[in-house]
N, C-alpha and C positions, 0 to 999 in steps of 0.2 A: 258653387256660386262663381257667377262671374259680374263686372261692374265696368257699366259701362259710360265714361266719362267725356269731357272737351268736344262737347255736342250742343245741338240744338235742338229740341225736343218737341217734335207738332205731335201732340197727343190724340187731337183729332175730340178732345174731349167736352169740349163747348157745343154750345148748343148751333152754333154758325158758324165759326172760323174755324184754326189750325189747332189753338190748345196750344199755344207756343209755351215752350220754356226756354228763357236763355240759360246759358250754362249750365246745363244740366246733366243728372246722374239718372242712370238707370238700372238696379240691381234685380238680376235674374237668380230664381233660385229653385232646383226643382222644374224646371222647365215652365215657369210661371213668373211674373213680374210682383218681385217682392217691397220696390221702393223705385216710385218716380218722383221727381222733383227738384228741385233749385239745389247745386252743389250745397250751399253753405248749409243746408237743410238734412243731407242724405247721412246715414249713420256710419260710423264707422266699419270698413270689413276688410280686416289684415289678413283674412285669409282667402281671399277672393281676385280671381283672375280679373285683372284690370285689362280691359279694352280701349285704348286711346282713339278717341273719334276723329280728332285732328281737325277740331273745329265744323265739322260735317253736319248732316241731319238726319235724324233719325225719323224715321215715323213707324206706323205700324205696317205690317207684311200687305202686300196689296191683295184683292180680291177680285178676281173675275167671277162676278156673281150669273152670267148666261154664257154657256160654251158647246158644241154638241162635237167634240174631240173626237168623238170615236167612230170613224167612217173608213171607207177604202175607195178607192177610185178616183178620178180626177173631172173638172167640166171646167177643164180649162178652154177646150173645144167648143162649148157651148158660148161661153163668153166671147170667142172670139165671133162665134156665129152671129151674136147678138151685133156685134160692132159693125158686121158686114150686113146688117139690117134684116136678119131673120128673126121674127116674133118667137117670143116664148110660147106658145101656143104650137106653132108651127115644129119649134124644139122639141116640145112634150110631144106632141105627136109622133115624132121620129123616133120615140122614146127615151128621150132626155129629161131635165130638171130633175125632181126628185126621184122619179122612178129608175135612172142612170146610179143613182148613190145606192137605194134600196137593193138594186141588181148588184152592185157591187158589193155592197157589204155583207149579204147574203152568201156571198161566193167565197167571202175572204175566209179566212181560219180563225180562231180565237188568237192565235202565236200572231197572227200578220197585222190583225187590227191594234194589238199590245204594240208592236212595234211601232204602228206607225202612231198611235196615241205618244208612246211615253217620248216621242220627239218633238210632237207640238208641246206636251207639256213641259219639257224640260225648256222649251224657247221663250214660256211663258214664266217659268220661274228665273231664267237668267235675267227677267226684266223686272223682277223684284216681287213677284206673286208666288206666297204659301197659302193660299186656299185658291180653291176654283171647283164651281157646279161644273158636271156632267151630266147631258141630256142623251138619250136614248131618241127614240123616233127614225130611224134609217134601219129597222129588222121587220117592224109594223106585221109581226107574228110571234107567238109564244119563244120560239126556238132561238130564233135572231134579236129580240127585245134583251130576252135573258144574255145573249150574247156579249152585246154591247154593256150593259151593265155590269156583268161579271167582268169584264176589260175595264174598265173607269173603278171599279173595287181595288182591281190589283195595283191602278194608277200609284194609291197611297199604299199598297205594298212594296212597290218597287223602289218608290220616291219617299221624303218626306214630307211632299206637300200634302195638302187635307184637301180630302174628296168629297163632297156630296153630290151624289147621284140623284137623278130624277125622271122617272117614265113619261117616256112622251110618246106614248103608243098612240096617242090621238093627235100626231104628226098629219098625218094623208093616207086618205084610202088605197090599202095596196091593190095590187091587180085583179088577183082572187075576190077583192068583194066591189069589182067594180062596178058602178051606179046603185050600189046597195050599201052607203056611207051609216046604214040604221043598222044593217047585222052586221059591221065591224064592230060597233060601239057594243051590241051583245057582247061580241068575243072579249072586248076589251076588259067592260065589267066582269063579267061572269068566269072570265079565266085566267086571260093574261095578267092584270092588276091584281085580283086576289092571291093568285099563284107564286108571282114575284115579290109580291110583299111578304106571303110568309115565308116565302127563302130568303128574307133578310137583305135584298138588294134594292129596296126605295128609300128615301130618303122624305120626296115629295112627290108630285104627281102634277104633269103642265099637261094644256092642250093648246092647238090651234083655230082659237075661235076667230074664222072668218071668210069670208065669201066664196075663198075656194080652199077652204078647212072643214070647219065641223063649226053647225048653228050652234045658238044659244040653249036648244034644249037637249042636242047631243051633249055640248059640252059639259049643263049642268046633271047628265046622269054618271060622266065621268066623276065630275064632282062630289056626288051623294055618295060612291063608291068609297073613294078614297075617304070621305069622312067617315063613314062607316067603320074603314080598317084605321081610324086615329091617325091618317095620314095628312099632311098641308098641303094644299094646294098652291098653284101659279099660273099664272097664263099669258099665251102668246095673244094679245088685244089690239084692236083698233091699228094696225099697222096700215094696211089698204082701204079698208070703208070702216066704218063705225058699224059694229056689230053689237054694240052695249055690252061688250064681252068684260072689260074692264069693273064698269057695276057689275057684273056679276060675279068676279073673282072677288070684290069688296063685299059680297054677301054672304061667302064664303071664308070669310076675314081672310083671303089668302096672301102668301108674305109678298108676293108680287104680281105687278101686270108690266110686260113688258112691249118693248115698241111704242106704242100710245099716239102714233102721229096724227089719226083721227080721233083724239081724244076730247070728249068733250065736259061742260063746266059741271054738269050732273054726277057725271061720273066722278070727277075729281074731288068732287065734296064726298062723296060714298068712299072714296079711296082713304080718303083723310078721317074719315069718321069710322072706318075700321082697319086703321094702323097697317093699311097696304102700299110696299113702296112701288115707285115710278121707276120701273130700269129701262134707262135709255140706251138704244145701240147705235150711235152715229155712224159705226163701219157699214149697215145694212143702208143705213140711209144712203151715205157717199157712194156705197159699190153700187146698189140700183138706180141713181142717180135721180134720188126723190126730191120734192121741193116743199111738199110739207111737211113742215117742223112741230115737233111735239110742243104744247101750249105750257112752254116755260111759265111763262108769267102767272099762269091760272094755276102749277103747282107750287110757287114761291104763294101767293096769294092765301092759298089752304093750308102751307106748310105741308106739301107731301113729301117725307124725303125721297131724295133722287139718287139711285144707283146707276152707276155707268160699265157696261161690260163689253166683251170682243163681241159675243153674236158668231163665235169661231164656227164656222160651217164650210161645205165646199160649193154651195150656190149663190147666197146673198150676203155674204160677207168672211171670203175666206183669208183673214185676217188677224192674225196671232201675235197681237202687239196690242196690250194693254194701255202703254204710256201714249201711242199715237192718240188712242181713243180719248184722252184725257186732252189734247191738242184740237182733236175734232170737235169734242163737246162743245170746248170754249168757242172754234171760230165757227162751225153749224149752228149750233143753238145756241150760242151767248151765254153760257157759265161762266160762273168767275171761277176763279181757281181756286177758292177754299170751296167753292161747292164742286168742283172737279174732285180733287184730290177725298174730299167725303165721299163722293161718288164709288169709289175704289177701295174704300178703307170702312167708314162706321156704317156708311148707308148700304152698302153691299154686305155687309156683317148682317143687318136686319134682314135683306133680302133673300139669304140663306137661315133665318132661324139661329143664326149664331150670336149668340150674348156674350160670349168671352175672348174673342175676337173681332178686331178692326180699330180696339180704342186701347192706347197704351195707359191702362191703368193698374194699381196693384189687385192681384188676384186673377187676372187677366193670361192667356195665353202669352208666352214671349216670343210672339211670330212678329219680327221685328224686320225691319231694311234700315241700313246706313247710307247715304248718298252722300258723295263728293259734293256737296253745294251747300250754302246755308240759308238760299231763299226759297222756301217751299214754292212759291210759281215757277219756281224753274223746273219743275216736274211737270208744266201744264205746257210752258214757253217753247222747250225746244224740242224737236225730234230729229230721228239718226244720229243721236250719241244716247250714251247710257251711262249714269252716272253712278251707277249701282254698285256698292263694295262689297256689303257682306249682306246673308238674311242669316236671320235664326227663324229656325223652326221649333216652337215651341221650347226653346231654351237653345237650343244647338245650332252653333254659327258656321256657315259656308262661304267661302269665297265665291266669289263669279267668276273670277279667271279661272282657278283650278278647275271648278264645278265636280266637287267628289260625290255629289249626289247623284252622279249619271249612274244608271243601272245596264250600260251596255259595255 
């Protein structure tokens, strides 16, 4: 048993705010929160290990609910080419873009991909992340989608972080199905998805519903198969054009619809009615130098929960820094500090279907982060510093400086 005291607790249990408790005590027993409340209400725990928070801020462990952590290769050269005026289409015609990442990922061994993904995951953990989602989507065939998902599963075996895996086989049309997207969708629904689900590698199913991805009917076929297999869905939707993907996702009670720069009011209503979380990805907005922002006021009006994530990937958001996303969500999208922190805790948990994380509450997993600050707004305000002191993964404490979770 552990007793954390001399802290301010941002429980995130309120409907809109931080759920602050001043001079709080949190008691951990058997990996879960046994008590959270003001010190004057806390029960005596004479045998507990006492942790003095030194007046710091305790929050739920952060949750990165949209990442693509497992890939090989680099697209820094393409970034440089774009800055020299070469268009994305020209780069793609030269074999660049997602094609280059698929090629490198297919060529990499499982061991090589794991080493790369471990380093990325450890970087996120060092910033307060205790749960993350990892998508596939750079294999685009059964063998290599399996390889990506197996690596994602191994992250939670090698590290204390909680990992949720998402099959994103419908990310792009692979070279062997050039000009035959329907044929590739046939392969996804008849082979890739059912096989990997049967192997226990899939927690959720995603697709890229976009003018340069898959259309509504193709996406619907993937969702229908996921539904038949009892798997929840989520969707890359309305990033570049409005394909009505978010409305389709809501129709299937999707966990989340992500990006959403082109989202319209009817789709916002549908998301609200079906409990679909809006996942905002300011890193991609920034890196692609987008100008169309998600409709934040509409999301607020209809009370759609807003999550915030890194979208860590080699092409459109090569950023492994979730706290930076809080700052970007505030400055680019005008989220409040409360909305930002909720976006990487309670709402991010909802986007993953995680009901026992993201809030400091009795009975929830003791995934906690202790920060060297008192005002929760500090976590949105500053960049380039790391006030994290200690992380608890299901009640097991890890000091950030010594980083004892390292698997290497």
